[in-house]
C-alpha positions as CSV (number, residue, x, y, z in Angstrom):
1,M,0.0,0.0,0.0
2,T,1.4,3.4,-0.9
3,G,0.2,6.9,-0.4
4,S,1.1,10.4,-1.4
5,S,3.8,10.5,1.3
6,N,5.7,7.7,-0.5
7,R,5.6,5.5,2.6
8,R,5.1,1.7,2.2
9,V,3.3,-0.5,4.7
10,S,3.7,-4.3,4.6
11,L,1.6,-6.7,6.6
12,A,2.4,-10.3,7.6
13,A,-0.3,-12.3,9.4
14,L,-1.4,-15.8,10.3
15,I,-4.6,-17.3,11.5
16,A,-4.4,-19.8,14.3
17,V,-7.1,-22.4,14.3
18,R,-7.6,-24.9,17.1
19,P,-10.5,-27.3,17.5
20,G,-13.0,-26.1,20.2
21,H,-11.5,-22.6,20.2
22,R,-12.1,-19.3,18.3
23,P,-9.7,-18.6,15.5
24,R,-7.0,-16.0,16.3
25,L,-5.3,-13.5,14.0
26,I,-1.7,-12.7,14.8
27,Y,0.0,-10.1,12.7
28,R,3.0,-7.7,12.4
29,V,3.2,-4.4,10.4
30,H,6.4,-3.1,8.7
31,R,6.5,0.5,7.8
32,S,9.1,1.7,5.3
33,R,9.9,5.4,5.3
34,G,11.8,5.5,2.0
35,G,15.5,6.2,2.1
36,T,18.2,4.3,0.4
37,G,19.5,1.0,1.6
38,R,16.5,0.2,3.7
39,R,14.5,-2.9,3.1
40,K,10.9,-2.3,1.9
41,G,9.4,-5.4,3.3
42,F,9.8,-8.2,5.9
43,T,13.1,-10.0,6.3
44,E,13.5,-13.6,7.2
45,A,14.2,-12.6,10.8
46,D,10.9,-10.6,10.9
47,Y,9.0,-13.8,9.8
48,A,10.9,-15.8,12.5
49,R,9.9,-13.3,15.1
50,L,6.2,-13.5,14.0
51,L,6.3,-17.3,14.3
52,D,8.0,-17.1,17.7
53,A,5.3,-14.7,18.9
54,A,2.6,-17.0,17.7
55,H,4.2,-20.0,19.4
56,Q,4.4,-18.0,22.7
57,Q,0.8,-16.7,22.5
58,L,-0.7,-20.1,21.6
59,G,1.5,-22.2,23.9
60,G,1.9,-25.2,21.7
61,P,3.4,-26.5,18.5
62,L,2.6,-24.9,15.2
63,V,1.8,-26.4,11.8
64,I,2.6,-23.9,9.1
65,V,1.2,-23.8,5.6
66,W,3.2,-21.3,3.7
67,D,1.5,-20.0,0.5
68,N,3.6,-18.4,-2.2
69,L,6.2,-16.7,0.1
70,N,9.5,-16.0,-1.7
71,T,11.6,-15.5,1.5
């Protein structure tokens, strides 16, 4: 998503589904402020932190289905 200020916003999210419980949405937002040499989107470490946060919040093992991610 871009706007007139030339800032970029990226979103990474996952839905946690567990039988007998309500689904949960866990997400992270990355804001790029332009500038040279700065990454516009999520890094591999950012995705690892998202998965770690999901693991901590859910308190159990994760089964990941990755769809079309090029990282």
